[in-house]
N, C-alpha and C positions, 0 to 999 in steps of 0.2 A: 464534755463534762459528765460527771455522775449526776443524773437528774434528781437523785434522792438528796444529795448534799449541795447541789448547785456549784460544785468545785471541779475545775479541771487541774489536776495535780501533777506537778513535776514534769512539764513538757517544755521542749525547746521549740523555737520557731521552725527549725528544720523538721522536727517531728510532726508539727501541725501541718506543714506543707506536704509531707509524705502521706499522712493519714487522710487529708482532705483532697489530695490530688490537685493542688493549686500552686502556682509559682511561689518560691520563697520570697521574691521581691514584693509580691502581693500581700503575703502574710506579714512582712515587716511593716508595710504601710498601714495595714489594717490594725495591727496590734497597737501601734502608736496612737491611732485614732480611738481605739476602744479604751485605752487607759484614761483618756480624757472624757469619756462618756459614762457618767455615773449611773445613767439609766440602764446601761447594759452590763458594765463591769464595775462591781462595787470596790474592788481593790485587787492589786496584783503584787504578790510577794516574790521577789527575785533572789535566787541563790546562785552564786558563782562556784563552780566545782571543776577541779582539774580532772579531765578525762582524756585518755589517749594522748597525753603529753601537752594538752592545751586547755585553756579555760572554756568552759561551757556555761551558758546561763540557763538555768531551769526556772521556769515561772510557775507559780500557783495562782490560777485565776479564780476569783470569787465572783461568780455571775450574779448580778442583781436579781433577787427573787421577784417574780411577778405572780400574783395570785389569780389572774383572770385571763389576760390577753396573751396567750402563748400557745404553741403547739410543738409536738415532738417530731424529730426525724432521725433516722438511723444514719450513722456515718457512711454507710454503703451508698447513700444518695450522691455523695461527692465523687465517688469512684465509678459510678454507673456511666458507661459510655453511651447509653440510650440509642445505640445503633447509628450514631452520628459520627462521621469521621473527623470533621473539623472541630478542634477543641474550642475555638471561639464561639461556634454555633451551639455547642453543648452548654457552655457557660451561660449563654443568653437564654437558652430554653430552661435551664434549671432556675435561673433568676425569675423567669416568667412563671414557672410552676409555683415557686414559693410565694410570689405575689398573689396568684390565684388562691392558694391555700389560705392566705391571710384574710381573704374575703369570703371564705367558705362558711356555711352554716356551722355553728359551734359544735365541735366534736364530731365532725363529719369531713369527708373529702368532696362534698357537694357544694358547688356554687349555684344558687338559685336566683334568677333575675327577679327584681322587685316588680317590674312591669314586663312580663314575658312577651315575646313577639311571636305570634302564631303558634303558641304553646312551645316555643323554643327559646333559645338564648337571645337576649336583647343585647346586641353587640355595641350599640351606641351607649347604652347605660354602663356596660362593662368598661368600655374604653375610657369613659369619663372617670370611673373609680380608679382605674390604673394610671390615669394621667398620660395616656398615649392616644394617638389618632387611630381611626378605624382601620386605615390601611395597614398600619404596623400591627394592630391587633389581629387582623386577618392573617398576616404573615406568620405570626407565632402560633395562632390557633392551628393553621395548616401544618406547620412543623411539628406541633405537639401531637396532633392526630396521627400523622404519618409515622411518628416515632413510637406510637402506642402508649403515650403518656396521659392522654385524656380521651374522653368520649362524650358525645352529646347525649344528654338525657332530657326528659320532659322539663321544660322551663329553664334549662341550664346546662351545667357541665359536671362531669365526674372525673377527678384525678385518679389515675390508674397506678401510679408509681407506688410500689409497696414499701419503699423506704420512707415515705411520708405517712406518718401514723394518723389514722382517722380520729382516734380518741386517746384518752389517757392510757397508760400501760402499767399493769400490775401483774404479779405472779399469783393470780387466783384462778379458780376453775371457771368462773363466769367469763373473765376476760380471755382465757385460753379458747373457750368454745366460741365466743363471739368472733375472735380473729381467724379461727378455722373457717367459720361461715363466711366472713368478709373476704378472705383470700380465695375461697372456692368461688364466690360470686365474681370477683375480678377476673379470675382465670376462665370463667365460663360465660362472660358477656352479660351477666346479670347484675342489675343495680343493687348494691348491698343494702341491707336494712339499717336504719338509724338505730342507735343503741337506746336513746331516750331514757337514761337513768333518772330516777327521782333524786335530786341533789339537795341536801340540807346542810346549812352551815350551823354547827353546834355552838353552844355558848362559849366553849373554850377555843373557838376558831377552827377546829378540825372539820373535815368534810366527811359527811356520810352519804353513801350511795346506796340506793335500793332499786332493784329491778326484779320483781317477783316472777315475771315471765321468763327472763333470762335464767333465773335460778332454776325454774322448772325444766328448761331446755338443757341446761348444764347437768342437772340431776340425772337426765336420761342418757346423756352422751358422754359424760366425763370419764367413764371407765373404758371407753372405746379408744383405739388407736386413731391417730390423725387420719391416716389413709382410709380407715374403715368409716369414719365420719364423713369424709369427702365422698366416698362411694355411696353412702346412704343418701346424701344430699343429691347426688347425681340421679339416683333412682326415684327421688320423691319430688324434686322441684321442677315445675314445668312453666313457671311464669318468669318474665324478664325483669320485673320490678317486684320486690317482696318486702315484707315486714316481719318482725319477730312473731307477730300474731299468725302470719301465714306459716312460718317455720313450725310453730307449735301445732298448728292444725295438721300439716302434712306428717308430723311425727306422732299424731294421735295423742297430744297432750291437752288435757282439759284444765285450763287455768282458772275456771270459775270457782268461786268459794262454795264449799259444800253447804248445802241447805241444812238448817237446823231441823233435827228430827224430834217430833213431839212423841213422848212415850206416855201411854195410859197405864195407870196402876189399877190392877184388878185385885180386889180383896176377896179371898175365898171364905 
């Protein structure tokens, strides 16, 4: 779907199957279930069109809008082979990753245990949240780590798949710079910084985001090419876990408010 309109326009079930890389029979079963679930699909408008000598049914899916509990993924996620030969195993791993993402700290790809075990992941806690036994959890964790899809971090896990978006996605300078930093971190074994925008719901229902630190960082880097920014990060970052404050510091950005200067008036 187009995430700005929440509409998937003029697609056939065959096209969905091809784009997502899943069997047509699975799509047909899923579509019939989706049509009956108003929490997911608000309405489906079907049009029968003669194409290539036969009727084809094109659907327009109006996805039910959700204002809070959602996350974005790229279509490339469905076509990612994840270096796993067996299709059924890939499907299970992708299902596992999406379930982990649903438990992640909001607008991040980090799952942090509520009661960490020895400063690491609490597997018993996670297995209960996922509704699976610990043995099954260990199996999928091992599969995900070996496939380069997750890594263990302090108190939890980090999803490494770049098709699973850590935050909201917009075409602005701040978001561009944040995602260059994020991708560089994932590529270099560094735990990416949280964005931590200040989010305000306005009287008209619109959302306003503010992040003065990210604005300062973007102001310094926005005129640079992506590869130049990545090269700069390579030369400056030396820690395995960073924050935006750390990024600003290594880039020599002073985000402190300028102190008011008192002027004395001398009358001659």
